[in-house]
Structure formats: C-alpha cells, structure tokens
C-alpha positions as CSV (number, residue, x, y, z in Angstrom):
1,X,131.1,266.4,113.9
2,X,128.3,265.1,116.1
3,X,129.5,267.3,118.9
4,X,129.3,270.4,116.7
5,X,125.7,269.4,115.6
6,X,124.8,268.9,119.2
7,X,126.1,272.3,120.2
8,X,124.3,274.1,117.3
9,X,121.1,272.3,118.2
10,X,121.4,273.5,121.8
11,X,121.9,277.1,120.6
12,X,118.9,276.8,118.3
13,X,116.8,275.2,121.1
14,X,117.7,277.9,123.6
15,X,117.1,280.8,121.2
16,X,113.8,279.5,120.0
17,X,112.8,279.0,123.6
18,X,113.7,282.6,124.5
19,X,112.0,284.0,121.4
20,X,108.8,282.0,122.1
21,X,108.8,283.3,125.7
22,X,109.2,286.9,124.7
23,X,106.6,286.7,121.9
24,X,104.1,285.1,124.2
25,X,104.7,287.8,126.8
26,X,104.2,290.4,124.1
27,X,100.9,288.9,123.1
28,X,99.8,288.9,126.8
29,X,100.9,292.5,127.3
30,X,99.2,293.6,124.0
31,X,96.0,292.1,125.1
32,X,96.0,293.5,128.7
33,X,97.5,296.9,127.9
34,X,95.0,299.7,128.0
35,X,97.3,302.5,126.7
36,X,98.6,302.1,123.2
37,X,101.7,304.2,124.1
38,X,102.7,302.0,127.1
39,X,106.4,301.7,127.7
40,X,106.0,298.0,128.3
41,X,104.2,297.5,125.0
42,X,106.9,299.5,123.3
43,X,109.6,297.3,124.8
44,X,108.1,294.1,123.6
45,X,107.4,295.6,120.2
46,X,111.1,296.5,119.9
47,X,112.3,293.1,121.2
48,X,110.0,291.0,119.0
49,X,110.1,293.1,115.8
50,X,113.0,291.1,114.3
51,X,111.0,287.9,114.9
52,X,107.8,289.1,113.3
53,X,109.3,291.1,110.4
54,X,110.1,288.0,108.2
55,X,106.7,286.4,108.8
56,X,104.9,289.7,108.0
57,X,106.8,289.8,104.6
58,X,105.3,286.3,103.8
59,X,101.8,287.1,104.9
60,X,99.2,288.8,102.6
61,X,98.9,292.6,102.8
62,X,96.5,293.8,105.4
63,X,97.1,291.0,107.9
64,X,96.5,292.2,111.4
65,X,99.5,292.5,113.8
66,X,97.8,289.9,116.2
67,X,97.6,287.3,113.4
68,X,101.3,287.9,112.5
69,X,102.3,287.4,116.1
70,X,100.2,284.2,116.3
71,X,101.8,282.7,113.2
72,X,105.2,283.7,114.4
73,X,104.6,282.1,117.7
74,X,103.4,278.9,116.1
75,X,106.6,278.8,113.9
76,X,108.8,279.4,116.9
77,X,107.0,276.7,118.9
78,X,107.5,274.2,116.1
79,X,111.2,275.1,115.9
80,X,111.6,274.8,119.7
81,X,109.9,271.4,119.8
82,X,111.7,270.2,116.7
83,X,115.1,271.2,118.1
84,X,114.3,269.5,121.4
85,X,113.2,266.3,119.7
86,X,116.4,266.2,117.7
87,X,118.4,266.7,120.8
88,X,116.6,263.8,122.3
89,X,117.4,261.6,119.4
90,X,121.1,262.5,119.6
91,X,121.2,261.4,123.2
92,X,123.9,262.3,125.6
93,X,126.9,263.4,123.5
94,X,130.1,263.4,125.4
95,X,131.0,267.1,125.4
96,X,133.8,268.1,127.6
C-alpha cells in the first residue's frame, strides 16, 4: 500500500512540476509577446487552458486572465511543494 502511495505521489509531483513550468512559461510569453495573435502565445494558451479553466470558474466574474494565471500558478506551486514534502517524509520506499 505504501508503494502505491509513493508511486501516486511521484506522478502528482511530476505532473504539478510540468504544469507549473508550462504555466510560468506562458506568463513570460504573454508578458513579452507584442503580437496578440502570436503562434507561441496560442500554443501556451492551448496547453494551459485545462489548468486555468477550473480556477477561472471559482474566481469572480471579470477577473483578468493574468490574475487567473497567477492564482493557478500559486496553487500548482503549493501542490508541487506539498507532494515533494510528502515524498520526503515517506523516505526511500523499496520499489523494484
């Protein structure tokens, strides 16, 4: 059972890491992009839309896209650090 929990935590840790990275890159590209129809901005919008959609549903109407991205990034950071802390408390589980 502990082995299954460890494997699930590794998956949660990795996915939250990747989501945090993509969302942070989206924020950088959105800030530096001069053209609103940029292909790179479109790519990051498509990739991060599933991450920001649930947060946008919980935010008040009229919240800016930048604020939604920032709140989502903070939630993902907390999830990433929390999963890493739990993995640290589990220690080295003998998986093999």
